[in-house]
N, C-alpha and C positions, 0 to 999 in steps of 0.2 A: 055287577054285582049291587044288591041291594044296601041301601047303610046299615042298615043291623046286622051285616055280616062286617064290617070293615074294622078293624082292630081299631081298640079304643086305650089311651094313657090309662094308669089306673090313677085314680084318682085319691086326692089326699082325705076326705071324706068316708072310703072303703079302706083304706089301707094307709098309716099313719108315714108321713113323708121322708122319713129317717128308716124305713122298713121296705120291705118287697125289693123287686127285681132290679137288681142293677142297670140292665137296660136305657139308651135313651127313652125320654118322657115315660118309664117302666111301658112300654110297649112289649106285646109277648116278641120275641126272639123268632127267627126264620133261617132255615140254612134257601141259599139262592134256585130261586123258583121261580113259575111263570104264574103263578097267585097272588106275589105282591108286585105292585105297584111302582111303589118310592122305597128304595133301601137306604138304610142311614150305615154306613160304615163307617169302621175306624180303623186309622191307620199310624199307627205310632211306631216312626220313623223320627230321629234325629241325627243320625248320621252323614246329614247332607247339608246340615247348618254349621255356620260361622264363625259362629261367637256364640251366646248361652245355649247349653244344649237345654234335654227338659220335656222336650215335648213328646218325647216318645209315651210321656203318662196322660197329654191332653187328654185323647178317646173317654179314659177312664175320669177323668176330673170332672170334663163338660156331659158326662153321662150323667154324674156322681149329683150335679148342683140343675141339674134338668128337672131332678122332681118339683123345681116349684116353677114350673111351664105349665100352665093349663090351656086346655082341645080350644078355646075359643078365643080371634082377636078383636079382642072389645074395640077397637078404633077401624079397624079394615073390617070387620064382622065376617071374616075369614076365618072356614070353618074345616082345615084339610084332612083330619080326622074323619070328616062325612064325605070327606071328597076323593079320595083313594087309600086302598089300601096298602099305610104303611106299617115297615118290620123292622126291627134292628137285626142287620145281618151281620153283625161280631164283625171280628176285625181280620184284617190282613196277616197271615203269617208270613212276618219278613224276615231275611237275613240280618241279625242283628250286628254282626261281623263286616258283610260287605254292600257298600251303597248301589253299585251295578248289579247286583246280583238281586238287594230289594227293585228295583224299579222295576226288573224285567218279570218277576213275582207279582209287583204291583198290576202291569200291563197287563198281565195274563189273567188276574185274580178278575180285572174288569172287563175283558174279554167277556164270561161268564156271567156276568149281570148284564153285559151287551143282550148277549144270546138270549138270554132269559124277559130279553124286552121293559128291564127293571131303569126307573132314573134313581141315580144315585148321587144321593146327598152326606160327602163323608166328612170327617174330623179329622183330621192332622194333631200332630204329625208337622215337620217341619215343608215348607213349600216344596221341595223338591219333590213329592207327591203326586202336582198337578201334573205332569208331565207326561206319563204312564196313565195316568187317568185320559187325559185330553188325545193320547196316542191312541186307547182303547175307544172311545168315542167317535174317533174319529172314520174308525173302519166301517161302522154304523151310519152315522150324521153326515161326514164328509167336513168339510172346509165350515166353521164355527164364528161365527162373532163371540167377544170376547168381551167384560166386563172384568177389569182389575184393580180390588182397592189393594192398597198396599203402601206402606211409607217408603219404598224402594221397587225400581224400578224392575230386579231381577231382568237385565238384558247384558249383563254381563258376556263374553266370551266365553270367556275360565277363571275360575278361583283355584290358584294354587297347583294349575293345569289340569283342572275337571273338566271338564267339560257341561256334563251335568251335576246341579247341585241347587242348593235354593237358589242362588245367585245368576245364572245362566237360564233357568227353565225359559222365559215368556223369547230369546231369542232362538233358542231351537226349535219353539211350536212357530215361532213365524218362518224360519229358514226352512222346518219340515212342508211347514203347508197346513197344520194344523190348523189356524185359526188364520180368518183374512182381518192384516194390518188395517184396513179402511174402515173396519165395522170392529175394531178394538177400541178401549176407553181403557187408560190407567186414572185410577182417581186416588189422591191423597199423600204421592211424593213430596221429600220432603226433606229442609234440616241442610246437611252439609255433604258434598262430595268431592271427586278428586278432581276436577277436572268443571269447564261449564257445560261440557258437550255429553256430562253423565247421562240425559234421557235423549240428548239428539239422534242415537244410531234408533230407536222409535221413531220418532215425529218424521226422518228422513225416510221412513217405509210406511208412512200415511197414520201412521198411530199419534189417537188423538189425549193427548195428554195434559190432565187438571192435576197442575200440583195443589199441594195444604191449602198455602197461603189465596188460593184462588175460590178456597170455600169456607174460609174465616168467618163467624159472625151471621153466617144465614143461611135459611132452608135450600137445602139440596133437592125439591122437588120441583122448582120450574130446571133444573139441572138433567134430573132422569126425561123427563118430558123431552127432551135434545134428544138425549142418547137412546131414547127408543123410537124417535123419528128415524133416529140413524141407524138403527139396527134395525128395523123394520117388525116384524111379526110374522114372519115364516122360517127368516132363517135360523137354524137352531143359534143358542146363545146358552153361552156356559157361565155363571159366575165363581170368580176364583175370591175368597176374602181372608186375606192375612190379618190377622187382630193388632200387628201393629200400627194398622192403615190409624186406629182408634189413638189420641193421647194417649199416652201411659198413666195420666191422673184415673181413667177411665179402666185402661187396660194394661196393668204394670206387667202382668204375667207373660212375658214376652221374650221371643232370643234376642231381638235386635229392638230396642225402642229409639223409640226419636221425640222428640219435645215438638211442642203446638201443630198438631194432630189433631183428625177430625172428633168428634162428639160420637157420645153414645147413641143420642135423638139422630145425627146424620145418618150412621149408620143406618140405622132403623129405614131412615128415607132412602137411601138406594137400594137397600135391599128392597123395601116397597113398591120403588119406582121400576123393579123389575116387570112385577107382574105386566102382560101385555106382548110379552116379547114370547119366543116360542123357547122360554127356557126347559134346556133340556138334562140339568145336571147341576149341583154347584158344591163349594165345598171351604171349610173353614179351616182355617188352618195359624199353626204359629203359636199354640196356646201354649206357654212352657209353666205347672204347676209348681214347682220349686221356687219360682219367682212372684208366688201369686197366696200371697200369705194369707190375703181374709175370704180367697174362691170366688174375687167379684168377678176377675177375669173369664172365667170358666162360667161364672152364672151369664154373664153378658152372653158371650159365646153360645149359650144355649137356647138364649131366646135370640139372636141370630139366623141361628139352624127354626127355630120353628118358624120366622118372616121368610127364610126360602122354602119350607113349605107352603106356604101363603100364599109365595107369589109363582108358583108352577101355573102353567095353564089348565083350566078347569076348574080352578080351587073357585067351591062355594063360597058367595058372600050372601050373609043373612041380616 
């Protein structure tokens, strides 16, 4: 497909940024179809969250703020909208009264996305959504490498007796063989816990855990070079980015904020550092607009999603 036929965001000089379509980056909307190479999907779930609610409004808020994102990366020289046919595929119609049913619905939805060979970039929603997405991607791609940015490890066995919610998903992903723990890297974990062993379950299975303190006051570009070497350039890789991995000074609009986190520039370095891996999808989760009075959390999230597009294999650099 030639570049001229690729969807392009509606520019601010064509239509004022406060007007026009409410899609991500003001791209055309689309059904799930093989004509789309990269699909942006909203999953407005928050019944899997254990503290503040509100992430059900995340996809809409991030789309609203995405009007300020332009189509070209000034530093990376990346031009994702000249590289892929990208469209907004709308939202998954979850069951707002049943977490278990919603998890099934999400997996079935992404089964259809995989059948059309679309790379999904997902806007959440609480972090529970990553588990059914990984299940669907695993059916097509097999075991994946995983980069997980988060203030929390999300490896609880249960929470209030529930095996599947936003704090248990990566234990399930490892147990089910969806990801290779020896090619799984967690970045940004921090703050207080219940015991010294809170992160140990994953470490014991080969996961590399890089706590936030190891990231303070430094560029993460050298770290991501090591991550790329660990993952390699052929194994299918997935990036899951919880906005609470970033310090609440930069991203206050989230359900379980923790102090002393990553900076927004470090977040960019992590996502840009995924370029060179076989990235098959990504998600950005846990934006809670009711706690984001300025809109800055949603704006940062929109920019991080743009960087995810730029980090997909085959993205043109100019």
